[in-house]
N, C-alpha and C positions, 0 to 999 in steps of 0.2 A: 142592420147591417149592412159592414162595410165594402164594397167591393171596387179593386185598382182596376181601370181600364188601362189594356194593351194597347193600347192606339193613342196619337197624338192629335186625334181629329176632334178637333173642337166640335164641329156639330154632331158626330157621333155620341159623343159625348153627353149633350143633349136631348137628341136622339133617346137614350139610353135611358134616362133619367127621368125622362119625361114619359117612359112606358113603366120603368120599374118602380117609381118612387110609391104609388100606393101601394108597394108591397111593406114600405116604412127600408126597401134597402137605397143607401147613398152608392152613387158611383164617382171616383172621384178621379182625377187625371194623373199619371205616371207623376210629374211633378210635385201636386200635392203630394203623394204618397213619399216622396224623396227619392226617388230612381228615374232612371233614364235607360230605358232599354231597347235596344238596336237588334232584331229579334231578323235571322234571313230567312226568308219562306222559301224553304226548299222543297217544302209538299207538293204534290203532284194531283191535289184534293182541297176543297174547302178545310173538312173537318182537320188533317194531318196539318195544315198552315194557321186555325185558330188553334190547337192546341199547343203547338209549337210555342205560339205569342203566351197564350195565358202562362201557362209552366213557366217560360222564362219569366216575365214578370212577377209569377207568386215569388219565386223563388227571391228575385233579386229585392223584393219587397217585405218578404213574408208574412203577407196579406193574401185573402183568397184574389184569385184576379180573373175577369173575365173578358174574353176578345172575341172579335167579330172577325170572320172571314168570309167577304163576300163578292161577289163579282156577276157581270152580264154575258148569258150565255148565251150567242146566236145561232141558230140553226144554219143557216147560209152560209156559215164560217168553221163549220163542222166544230161548234158549242166555244169558238176564239169570242172573246179574250178568257173568258172561266177565269182560273185560279190568276193570270195573268192579267187582269183589269185593270189593276192600279200601275202597272210596268206596262201597257202597252205602247207599242212604237218605242219603246226605250227610257231610260230614266229622266233625260231631260223634259217632255213633255210636262204641260201644266192639264188640268181638266180639259180645258176648251180645247186644243191642240190632240186632245187622246178621242174626244169624240167627235172632232173633225176629220180625224183621219179613219177612225169608224164610217164614218156617211161615207169620206174617199173609196174604201173597200168594201161598201155595202154597195156603189153603184151598180143597177140595174139586174141587179142580185133578188131573186125571189124564190121562195116566201121570206117577208122580214121580220118571221117568228121568233121571239127570243123569250127569256124569263131572267130575272133577278133571283140569284139563288144566296143568302146565306147561313151559315155556319155561326152557332155562339158555342163558349166554350167556358167552362169557371171550371177553375183550377185550385181548390182546396189544399193550404198547408201541410192537412194530414194525408194525402197522397188522394184522395176522394175527386172523382171527377166526373161533371153533369156536362151533357153538351145535347144540343138541339137544332134542327133543319126546317127552312121556311123560303118558301119557291113563289114568286109572284111571276106569272104567264104575262106577256105584251106585246110588242113591234116596235119596231126600229121606224120611227119616223125618217120622214123624207127632209125635217131640216129641223134644229135647235128652234123649240118654243118652251116659254116661260122663265121667272127670274128665281126662283124658288130653288130648294136640295144644292146636289151636289154629284159629282161623278158624273156620272151617265145620264143623271136624270131628265134634262131637257131634250133627249134623245129617245130615251124611253115610253111608250107610248101606251097607255091601258081602252085599250077598245072598249071594255064598258064604260069607262067615265069619259070619252071624248078627249082624255086630257094626255098629257106627259104630267113625268113625277114634277117635275121643275115648275107645273101650273096647279098642284096640290096644296092645300093648307098643311101644315105638321100634322093636323089631325085627322085629314084626308088621307094622307099618304102612311100613316103611321096605322092607321084600319085595314088597308089592305097589303101593306110593304111587306118583302120577303121578311130583312127584318122585324117587321113589328110580328111576324108569323111566328120567325123562328125564337124572341121573345118572349112570344104566348107562350107556344108548349115549350120555352126553359122555363118559366113562372112556374106550370103545372109541376115541373119536377123537382125547382128548386123550394115550393112549398111542400111538397110533399117528404125531402130530403128534408127541410130544416122541423118538420114534426118527428124524424126519426127520435 
């Protein structure tokens, strides 16, 4: 089965394929499906934004589309940046500037507890929808550490492993990450769906 990923993020595409390939599922990019969709993320929850993206790409491509909406929710900041994680601080910032802004806003803040949240939604041309949510608890580090990952990974610290997401191997990260957990729950639902 082929799913189109409703995202331009190449690292997200690799991560999705790593996790779903053993099910015989190939996740392709919008470009490979011949579509280029800009979706305005007007939802106030990860669920709403994930559905908006998957539905738009499914309608444009005519193929089942999978979307992930994810973000970092920091307790001391009232759950921010949350659904605005990719736009935190405004449109012009890159990943490094965004996590530097987060660290700036966290100065003197305690506790530093946070969680990454991911909601995976798949929309099928027949109108069926499968959705799953995953969360990974952690804390906001005092300084960036590690070279891997993307987004807020260098400042998201996992106390149990004593490392940030950016210091983990892809296998280590997929085993515990919010996206890994959401995809695991999604796989179970998808397997049941495909057996119908």
